[in-house]
Structure formats: C-alpha cells, structure tokens
N, C-alpha and C positions, 0 to 999 in steps of 0.2 A: 684271866685278866685282859689279855689281848683281844679275846672275842667280845668281852663287854665293852671295851673301848671302841672297837669297830662298830658295834651295834649303836652306840651313842652317836658316832659320827654320821652313820647312815640316817639315823632318826633326825638329826639336825638338818641334814641336807634336804630331806623330804619336807620338813617344816618351812624351809626357806625357798623351796622350788617355786617357779612361776605357776605351776598347776594349782598349788594350794593357795597362793596369793590371790587367786581369782575371787575369793571371798571379799577381798577389799574392793573389788571392782563391781560388786553387786549394787543394786539400787538401795540407797539409804533414805529413810523418811526422817527428815530433821524436825519437822513440825506438822501437826495436823490438829487444827482447832476450829472452833465455831464461835463467831461473834453474833450475839443476839441483840437485835434492835427492835424490841417489841413495840407495837404489833406489826411493824412494816416489813421486816426482812430478817433472814438468817444468812450470814456470810460464812461460807466454808473456805478455810485457808489451807494451802498445802505448800510445804517447802521440802523439796526432794533433791538428791544428788546421786550421780552415777559417773563411772569412768567413760561411758559412752553417752551420746546425746539422748536425752529423754524425749521421746516422740509422742507419747500418749499418756494422758491422765484422765481417768474417768471417776466421777463421784457416783456412788450408789446410795440410795436412801429409801427407807421405809417409814411410813407414818403409822404409829401405834393406834389403830382404830379397828372397828369391826369391818371386815371385808368378806366378800363371797369367795375370794381366793387371795393367796398371798401376792401382793403387788410390790415390785421393786422398780423405782424410777432411776434413770441415769441422766447425768449431765456432764458436759465437757467444757471445762474452763478454757479460756483463750490464753495461749502462751507461745513463745518462740522456742523451738527445740534447742536445748543446750545441755551441758553436763550438770548444771544446777538450775532448777526452776523454782520460782516463787510465784504462785498464782492463786486465784480464788474464784469462786462461783457464788453469785448472789441469788437467793431464792426470794422473789417478791411475794411475800405472804399476804399482801393485800389482795392477791388474786386467789389465794388458797383459803383465806380466812381461818387460820389455825386458832383455836381457842387458847386461853391461858392454860399453862400446864401441859399442853400437848407434847408427847414424846416422839422424837425422830431418831431413828437408828441409822448410822451412816458408816461407810468405809470407802477406801480408794483402791483403784487398780492403776498401777503405774508401770509403763513399759519403755525400755530404751532401744536404741537402734541395734544393739548386739543381740537382742532377743530376750534379754532378762526381763522378768516380770515379778512384781511384788503386789500382794493384796494385804492391806492393813486389817487389823482386827476390828470388828464392829464396835462402835462407841455410840452412846446415847446422849442426846442433848434435850433438855426440857425447855420449851418455849415459855419461860416464866415472865410474868409482868413484874419487872424489877423496879417499877416506879414506887412501889409501896413496900413497907416492912411487914411481911406477912407472919401471922401466927397460925398454928394448926392444932386441930382437935380431932382425935380419932374416936370413932364410936366403940362403945363397950359391948354393943349388941350385934351390930352388923359389921363383920370383918371386911375391911377394904373401904369403908365409908369414912371420908376425911373432909372436914370443913375448915377452910382457911379464911381468915379475916384480918383486918389491920386497924380497925377503929372500933372501940368499945372494949369493955372488960371481959373477963372470962365468963361471967354470968350471962352476958349478952350472947356469947357463942354457945354456951351450954343450953340456953333456951331454944336457940335455933336448931341445935343438934337434937334436942328432945323432940322438937316438932318433926324433924326428918325421920327419926326413929318411929314415931307414932304413925306417920303416914305410910312408911314401909310396912309396919306391922299390920296396918289395916288392909293393905293390899294382900299381904300373905294370908291373913285370917279369912278374908271374904272371898278371895279368888285363887289363892294358892300361888300368886306371882311373887317371886323373890328376886333380889339382885343376882345377876349371872356373872358379873364382873365387878371390878373395883369402881368406886364412884368418888369423884372429886368435886367439891362445891367451893366456889370462890365468891365470897360475900364482899361486894364493894360498898363503900360508905354512902354512896348516893347513885342515883341513876346517871348523873353526869359523869361520875368517875367510871361507871360501867361502860357508857357509850365511848369513852376514851380508849377502851380496850377492844373495841369492835371496829370493823371496817365498814364504813358507810351505813351506820345504824339508822333506823327510823327514829325520829325525835321523841317518840313516845315509848321507846324500848325500855323496859324495866327489868327484864330477865330473859334468859334463853337456855335451852337444853341442847347441847351438842351430843345427841344421842349416840352417834357412832364412836365418839371419843369417851363416853362415860363421864362427861363434864357438864356441870351446871354453873352458870354465872348469873349473878343477880345483884341489884343495887338495893340495899336496905339501910336506911338511916335509923338511928336509935329512936327517933320520934315517930317512925312509921313501922314499928315492930309488928303490930297486928296484921297490917297489909302484907308485910314481908313474909310472915309465917305462912299465910295462905298462898302467896305467889310461889314460895319455895316448895311447898308440897305439890303445887300444880306442875311446876317444871320437873320436879323429881319423878312424879308419876309418868309424865311423858317419857322420861329416860328409861324407867323400868319397863314400861309397856313396850317400848320400841325394842329394848333388849330381848324381851320374851318373844316378840313376833318378827324379829329381823330375818328377812329372806329376800331373794331376788325376784320373787314372783308378784309382788304388788305391795300396796300400802293400805293402811286402815282407812275407812271412810272418815272424813273429818269429824262428823258428829260423834263417832265412837271415840276417836282419839282425844278430842277436846272434852267430850262428855265425861269420860273416865277421870280426866284431870280435875275438872270442876267438881265432880262427885266426891273425889277423894279429899278435897279441901274441907268437906263438912257441909253444913247447911248452906244453901244458896245465898250468895251475897245480896243484901237488901237492894242495892242499886240494879243488879241484874233482875231481881224479882219484880221491880217496878216496871222495867222495860218489857218484861214478859206479860205483865198484867195489861199494859197498854196495848200490846199486840193482840191479846185475847179480846179486849173490849172493842177493838177496831177490826176484828176478824182478819188480822194481818200476819198470822203465823206462817212461817216458812216451811215448805214441804220437806219431808225427810230426804227425798231424792236430791233436792237442791243442797241439803246439808251434807251430802256425801262429798261434795266438792269444796275447795277452799272457801272460807267465809268471805263475805263482801267486805270491801274496804270502807264502806259507809258505816260510820260508828253505830247508828241506831240499829241497822240490820245485823251488825256484828254482835252487839249486845244480846239481841233477841236470839241469834244463832247459838251463842254460848248457853243461854238460859234454856232453850229448847233441848240442846244436847244433854244438859244435866238431867232434864225431865225424862228423856229417852232412856238414859242409863239407869236412872233411879227406878223407872218403871220395870225395866228388864231385870234389874237386880232384886227389886222388891217382890215381883211376881214369880220369878223363875230361879233366882239364886245365883251365887257366884260360880258354881260349877258349870252351869250352862254358858255363862259369859266366857269363862276360860275355854270352853269347848269351841265357842265361836271364834275366839281369838286364834286358836290353833288352826282353824279352817282357813282364816285369812292368811296365816303364815304359809299354808300350802298353796295359796294362789286362788282360793275359792272366791267367787264374786259375792258381793253383798247380798244380792237376792238369794243366791244359792245357800249361803251360810245361814241367813235368817230362816229360810225354809227348812233346812236340815235340822237346825237346833230348836227353833220355836214353832215351826209349822206355819209361818206366814212370811211374805216377802216384804220389800220396802213399802209398797202401797198398803199392805196390811198393817205394818207398823205405823204408817202415817195416819191411817184411820183410827187406830187405837189411841194414838197421841191426841188427836183432835177430840175424840170422844172423852178422853180423860180430862182435857183442859176446857173443852167448850160444849160438852154434852148437854142435852136439854132434859135429861131424865132425872137430874138431881134436884134437891130442894132449893128453895129460893133464899138468896142471901141479900140483905140490904146493907147499905153503908151510908154514913154521914161524915162530913168533915169534922175535924176536932173542934172547930169553932161553931158547930151547930148549924151550918148552912144546909141547904136543901138536901133531903134524903132521896136516894135513887134506888129503885129496886132492880136487881139484875138476877139472872138465872145462872148459877154456877154449879158444877158437879161437886158433890161432897168429896169425891176423890181428889179434887184439886188441892185440898189442904195437905194431902200426903205427898203429892208431887212437888209442891212449892212450900217448903217449911215456913211456918209463920202465917201463911194463908192470907196475907194482906193484899189488897188491890193496888195500893200505892203507899209509900212510906208515910204520907201525911194523912192517911185515912184509917179509920177504925172499923173493923168488921163487926156486924151485929147479926146473929143468926135469928131468923124468924121461924117459929114453929109452923 
C-alpha cells in the first residue's frame, strides 16, 4: 500500500514538473482559413500563439494542375514578432488567372524565437465562382466528367452532357484518345456572365479550355444551344488532346490543334465553309507553314485558317486513319518537329502537305462545276476538284448559292 501511494505521488510530480509543461509553451495554431474573392484574390489568414515571440510564418501552396515536376510556392506575410500573431497573405489571382473550380493545397510553417516549429496539415481550397447557385451532373459513361450549370433545367444539362460524351466517344473510337484525368465543365448562362469570371477577356470570348487544369468554361444561353454544343465539343477536344500530348518539349502546330477541335465538332460550320470558298475562288489560301503559328487576329484570315485546318485534319484522317494521327501526336509529345513528324508518319513534310491541300481544294484535274444564284442570276462556270466535296461537307461555294454539276 505504501509503495502504491509513493508511486502515485511520483507520477503526479512528473506530470506537474516544468519539463512536461513545455507542451503548453509550444506553438498553437488558433486559426488557418482562406477567404475567396473570385476571380480577383485568395486571402490566406493565420492566427498563431506561443510562449516565445513568433518570428517566422511561411505559407506553402500548390496549384492542382498538370506540371512537368511538383511545384511548391512560398510566401511570407508581414507581421511584427510577438507571442501571438494575426496575419494574412493575399494572392492576386488577376495575375495568375485561375479558372473557376481550380484547387489549391496549402499549409503553414510557423517558428518562434525559442526554436519551436510547427507545420500545419495540408488543406485544399477550391476557387469557386460563388456568384451563382451551381448544380452539377456527373457522366455515367466517363468517370470524372462533371458538368456544372446554374440556369436551365435538368434536360438542358443532360443534352449538353450527351454532347460531351458523344465528342469524347468519337475521339476514343477514331483515334484512341481518352481522358487521362478528371474534367470539370462550367456552363455560364451567357458570354457576358462568362467574361465576368475571367481576367481581362477579349470582348468576343465565348469559351475557353484551361487544359492544364482539366477545366472548360463556356457561355451557353438556352437560345443558342446548337452553337453551344459545337463550341463545347471544340473546347473539350482541345483539353483532351492537350492532356494526351502534354510534355515539356514543344507544342502542337496550331493547324493540328485547331483542326482536330473543329473536325470533332462534326461537319464544317456553313459560315466557315463560305469563308473557305471565298479564299479558294480568290486563290487566297494560307500556307500550311503559316498555319503552324498562331492564327491571325484579322477575322477573315482567322476564319479561313480554321476552315483550312479542318480540311487538313479531314484529309489526314480520311486517307490515313486515326492510328496514323495518334502516332503523329505521340511524336509531337516527344519533341519531334512538324516536318519530321509528318515525314515519319505520312512520308511528306509541311510543303508536301501544303501541295496536297491545294491540289485537293484548287486542283485543275477535276470536273467542271457551275453555279447560279438562287434568284436565277448569271451562271458562272468554275473548275473545282471532285474531291472538294469530301473535304468540305455540303460542297457549297457560298451559303446563298446552289451547286449544279455539269456532265
């Protein structure tokens, strides 16, 4: 009995001794939170206390996106050393242009003058556009594909989701490309609403693919559903192709990147078709080598560039198939130049592809086609290749004209 009593006294002394009470003198994190002010800033708040002056507080954060290596950024908020600090650091996202739904993982390292240090557990904040009351729909076919919208009924969202699934299935079937990560789509009710979610957008912006984030944003009103479905497939194709070819060695030539996106929409839009017809009639086609670079900001040249890019991809897919196209994409991923990739896969370089495109669109060996206006005005005979009808679905010279084949 005496031994047990003695043991209890010793135990109590140890619990109350200064050496054990050191735990009360360690750094305590009283608050760690993030204030989101979409789309302008993220504010990281910290409230910490210690028995010794806190002399250092560092914020570490990682953005959830495709990277060639793991990247951790650090920032130091301003504060006066004290036993308790309340400080914050503001990330001006107007310079980073984070898309809606972007995920940021963060943690703090805090150190006091006595040499104590604490590292908080990582937490994740989503940079959501909280101006709207979003609803979400998950794909039943493609795991990780989510579509969010805030205006329109469930049928509206289901039709858009069906369009996305069809576009992804077409890529998988024809080329073997499939999503490599989760995809989030945010459908705004208008282009104006969309531009309000972007930093310094162009006034004509209607959609964008943040390929490294796996996020597509687009403005689709219920009255423009047909346009919206084409645009949605276009941006989604960019995202999937960029996921498949992501590497530090180079980028796809613009004609291939845009051509695949327009091709996956389906038949060429009549407005683009008319611009291409005009370029053909005026012998104003743009060279394939020029189409490797970003397209012109001149609207007419941009329209022609998109239409030609469609024809280039349709020609390569139609004559050589999706396996060859996928082979070329993998060469680009390895850093192969456009000339080298074309030569290895198809046996001709950029100039050779340019010659084939012009022959297909402007060759002189095909039959003669005449056309008249719908109002019976003067008929004009022109020489067009029979193959042109396969490269340009519908085969019209312009939307207000009707083709008449002459034997």
